[in-house]
N, C-alpha and C positions, 0 to 999 in steps of 0.2 A: 753618441745616439743624437739624432737630430731633435731639435725642439719642434714644438707644435707648429711655429710659424711656417716652417718648410713643408708641411703636409698640405695637400690639396682640401678644398672644402669637402669633395665627395668622400676622400678618405676619411677626413675627421668624421663626417656623418656616419661612416660606416663603423668607425671605432666606437663612437659614442651609441649607436644602436646596438653593438655587441654588447657593450657595457651594461646598457639597459636590459637586453634580453637575459644576460647572465643574472643581474640582480633581480630580474623577475623570476628567473628559474630557482634562485636560492630561496626567495620569500616564498614561491610555490611549494618548493620541497620542504621548507621549514614548517608551512601549514600542514602539509601532509604529514610530516612527522609527529607534529604536535597532536593531530587527531589520530594517528596511527591507522589510517585507512589507506588502502591502495586500490588502483583502477580495477583489480580482479575482485574486490569484495563485493558482496551483495548485502549492503547494511540495512536496508528497510525492504517491505514487501514489494515495492515497484522497482527495486534496484538502484545502482548508483547515480543514474541520471532522473529518478523518480518518474519514469516512464514505461517501465517494463523491460527495458532492453539493456543488453551488455555489449559494448563494443570490445571485442577480445580478439587476440592473435592466435589464441588457442583453438585447436579443433574441436568441435562438439560432437558428441556421438548422436546418431539417429537411428541406428539398428540395434534395438536393445529390448530386452523384455525382463520379466522376473528372473529367468535363468540365464540370461545372456547380457554381458557388459556390466553386471553389477559389481562394483569394487567392495562394497560393504551394505550390510542391511542391519539396522538396529529396531528392536522391538520398543514401541512406545506404550507408555501407561494408560493411554486412552486417546480419543479422538479430539480433534480440534481443526478450526478453519484456517488456523495460523500458518504462514508461509515462513518456512527456514530461513533464518537470517545467517550469512556467512561472513565471518571477519577473521581473516588470518587463518589461523589452524582450528578456529572454532565455528561450530553449526550451533545456533542457538534456536531452541523450538519451545513454545508453549504447549500445555497440554492439561487435560483434565485427568485425573487418576480414577478409573472405573473399575479396576481390578480389585475385588474385595479380598482376595485371598492374602493372608498375612497381615501384619499391623502397619507397614509403611511401604508405600504411601497409603493413607487410608482413602476409601471411596470418597470422591468429590473433592480432593485436595487439588488446588490450582498450583501447577508444578511450572517452575522455571528450569530448563534442561539445557546442558551444553554437552556436545559429543564432539569427539576428535575427528576432524575432517580426513584424516589419513586412514584410520582403520574403524571408525564408527564406536570406539570405546566412549563409554559414559564419563566425561571429565568431571562434571559435577552436577548436583540436583538439589533443588530448595523447593520447600513448600513457600510459595510467595503470597499465599492468601492470607488475609487477617481474619477471615471467618465473619466478616461483616454481612449482616443480612438484614435488609430494610424491612419494615413492617408490611405485610400482605405478601412478601415473598415465601411462598411454601416449598421451594426447591433449594437444595444445597448448592448446586453448581449450574443451574440453567433456569431460563423463564419459558422456554417453549421447546418443542420437539425437535426443531430445525438446527439449533445451534447451542453453544454452551459458552460458559463465562471466558473460555480460553480462545475465542475466536479472534481477536485483535492479534497481530504479528508484534513480535518484539522489534526493537530498534537499537542501533549502536552507532556511536560518533568514533569507535575505535578504542576509547579509553573506558567508556562505560556501555553497558547493555541494560536496557530498561525495558520491562514486561509489564503490560497493562491488561487488566481483565475487566469483563462486563460488568462485574459487581463493584467496579470502581477502585480495586486494588492497583497501585502503581508501585513497582519495587525496581530498585537500581543496584546493580552489581558491578564489580570490576570484572575484568577479563578472566582473572583466576577464580571467580566465583565469591569472592568477599562481599558480603552484603553492604551497601553504602548506606541506604536510607529505603524507608517504605512509608506509604500513606494511602488514605482511602478518600477518592475524590467526593464520593457521595456523603460521607461522614463530614467532609470539610464544608461542601456547598450544596448539601440537600440531596434527597433522593432522586434518581434519574425518572423521568416521565417518557417512558418508551413501550409502545406496545410489544415489540420483539427485544431480543437480547442485544444490549448496546454493544458494538463490536467496531468501532473506529479504531484504528492504529494511530499512536503518536507518532511526530516527526521530529527529527533533530535537524536543525539549521544553524549554522554559525555558532555551534557549541551552546544552543539552548534547546530546550525541549518544548514542543508545542503540542496541544490537543484541543480540538473542538468538541463540545458537547451542545449539538443541536438537537433540542428536544421539544416535546409539546408543552404547551402552558396550562395543563390541566392533568389532574391524576388519571391514569389509565389502569384498568383492572386492579384497582386498588392500591397502585404504586405510584409515587411521586407526590407533588405538592401544588396546590392551586397557585396560579401566578408564576409558575417556574420560568426563569429566563434562560435562554440559549446564550452560551458564552465561550470564550476562547481563554485558554490558559497559557501563560509562559512561564516555565519551570527552570530553575537552576539545577543543573544535573549534578552539580558538586555536592548540594544539600538537600535538594528535593523542595526548597521553598519556592513560593510562588513569587515571580518577579512582577507579573502584572495580570489581570483578570479583566477582560472586557465584555461587555453585552454585545451581543449580534442579533438585533431585532429583526422581525420579519412580520409581513401581513399574512402569511400563510395560515391555515386552519387546521386543527387537530393532527391527524397523522402526517399531513404535508410539511408540517414543522420538523419531523424527525428526519435525521441524515446519518447515515453510518460510513461515509467516507472519510479520507484522510486529507489532511492539509497538505498542499503541493506547492514547494518555492518555485516561483517563477520571476526571472529578473529582479531579483531582491526583494520580492514580495511574497505574501502567503496567500495563496488563492484557496478557497473555500466554496464548495457547492452544497446547498441545502436550504430549506425554507422557501423553495420556489426561486431562488436568486443565486447568482455567482457574485462573490465579492473578493476584493483584493485588500490586503492589510500591511501595514508598516511592522515589520518584525520587531522593532524597538520598542514599540508602545502599543501595537494591537489597532491602532487608528484605521478606521476604514477609508481606503484611498479612492476606491470606486465601488460601483455596484451595478451589475446588468441583470435585466429580466423584466418578464418573467416567462416561463414555458407554460404557466397556468394562468391564463388571463383571468383577471378577476378573482383569482384564487378560488374559482368554483369547485375545482376538484379537492375533496378534503382527505383523500386517502392515498396521497402521491408520496409516500415516504421515499427518500433517495438513498440508493445504495452505492452507485460508482462514484469513484473520485474523478476529479477533472483531470485532463492530461493536455500537456502543452508540447508543441512541435513547429517549427518553422513560422514563428510569429503567430500561431493560432492556439487559441484555448478551446479544447473540445469538452462539451458536457452533454450528458445523456439525461434526457428527462425519463421518467419512470414509466413502468407498465409498456404499452406499445406507442408511446409518444415519441417525436422525432429526437434526432441528435442535433445539436447546435453547435457551430463554429463561430467563435468570438474573436474578434481582433484584439491583440494583447496592446498594452499601453494605454488603456482607457483611464480617464480621470473624471470624477465625479458620478453622477447617477445617469444611468441609460436604460430607455425602454426596450422592448424586445426588438425592435427595428434597428436601433442605433448600435453601431459596432458589430452588427451580424454580418458574417461573410457569406454564409450559406446555412441552410438546415435541410435535413432530409425530409422525404415525403413517404406517402404510403405505398409508392410505387416500386420502393427498393427496400432492402432488407436491413437498411441502417438504422437499428433500434437496440437498445441494450437496457435491461431492467436491473441486472445484478453485475456482469463483469464491467470492470474498469478497462477502456480500450487501450491499445498499445501504440507507441509511436516508434518507429525503427525505420532506417535507411530513407528518411525523409517522407515517410507515408504513415497514415494511421491506419490501424488494424482493429476493425470493430467486430467483436464476437457478439452476436445476437443469440441469448439464451432462449428467447420466445419463439424465433423463426428458425433457430438450429442452423445458423448460417456464419461463416467468417468472411469478412470483405476487406479488400485493401482499397484505400481510398485517399485521393489526392487532396492534400490540406488546403489548398487555395481555392479550389472549385467544388469538391464534394464529389467529383466523379469517381464511380465505382470501377477500378481498374480490373479486378476480379473478384468473383464471389463463389464459394464453395458450400455445399450442404455437409452438415456434421452427421456422421453415421451413428447408429445405434438408437436404442429406446431411452438411454439414461440422458439427464439433462446436463448441459454444458455451462457451468457457471463459474467456472474458476477464470480468473483474468489472465490472458495469454501474456507469454514472455517470449523473448527473442534473442538470437545471437548467432553469429556465424552462418547468416543466411538462412536461418530456419526459425519457425513459430512453434512453440510447444504449448499445447492447450490440454487441460484435463477435465474430465466429466466427473459426475457423481460416483461412478463406478471405479475411479482412479485408473482410467484408461487414458494414455497419453497420445494424443494426435501430433505427429510432426509434419509440418507443412513448409514447403519451400517458399520463402517470402517473395521472390521474383515472380513465379508462376502460379502459385496455389496449388502445386502437385503435391498430393499427399505421399509422404516418404514413409511413414510407418504409423501402425497404431498398436501400441503397447499396453496390454492389460496387466497393470501393476497391483491392482487391488484384488480382494478375495471375490468369489464368484458372485456372492450376493451383497457385496459391500455397497453401500449407499450413502449419499449426502456428503461425499468428500469435496471440500471447497478450496482446498489450498491452492496455490499457484506454484509453478516450477522455479526454482533458484538456479542461477548459473554463476560458476566460479571456477577459474582455472582449468577449463576444459571439462569440468564434471557438471552434472546436473544433480540437483538435490531435490527428491520427490517425497512428499508427506502424504501417505494414506491415513486412514483411520487407525491402522494398526502399527504401521511400520515407517520408518525413515530410510530412504535408499539413496545411496551415492553411485551415479551411473558414470563410467568412464569410457 
């Protein structure tokens, strides 16, 4: 065998490059193995890339209904806005038990459920609630008629699955259903100050669990405490203990301090929308690295609670101001404090349909897809210019408030009646309208999950696997 000195410089570069790529692949595979997640998993409510999309080699169904293409159907104990989470052979779902027949589960129980993805059989079920009821709360499992405590989606890193509930209960299980720990955030840090039922979903990032509680600073409807702070939590998933807790201040007023979105990891930072601003934080310590805003000049609007989470794609952060306010595209990589013009790439106007009060936008195939629940439209938008490339009207009388999902060249959107609209991502052509709910079913808010060629659809009463 020749020694290295007899190889050309180009050949040596090639050898070292291959060795580096091999080492990178080994490390990457080791990280995946440690987390036990695959690229086909849907480990949080916005999917593996935190943007609503799934890049998959599997074909996905589009011509389906309640009686066509159904691999299995499982009856659920009650309604929830939580999106199904799919990891390996497990489908995790949060739920409220509302069926009072029998003794278990009892009505109002907060349920953590795991179904087998192959046949829909119930693998395990736990009452995840502590029964904690803050003073002034006259309900067992909800604060308002629009949602319940099971609205947040579960989240998994492949080793653990964590369920969070709007009453502050946080419960962690192993994949086999073994309970690891549980705690209640309200009991630990004070009662929530929200007008509506709190429903932010937690986030797993780099084997740490994160949760933002962005709330008003005064009691509302007899709930909460005066002078309450908004804060971010970082939790060790191994034991449930808080690693750090940082205050996230805001100059917003009253309901405009409240936010229901999820922390989104972007380029090694944690991005959070709420309190009239968008902020980026260091995941190691929670320190705020930058702040952008506001979409509420002078914080004059006091009733602008924020529901959508931010979404990232092609160097652009998209944030939706509430009610009928515009959508804003912000340049990523900001440092320090920025006013509403600094870092702004574009924002929508009253002339187009780009606004979203509830749904979180989708990023797929290098485009943003914005579902307007107020104008009943779905638009494909260029990230760098804000140009609307196509826009379609959404059919029917029911509201379209579920956040869109995408894969295999198709977008899947669900309305309050659990009808699924399938749209071609390239052209906007409607491929199917599948009525998956009961005739008068209403207020379905879950998003469609995608994994290994299957769609997972949650209605108020059933969990479907479509093949």
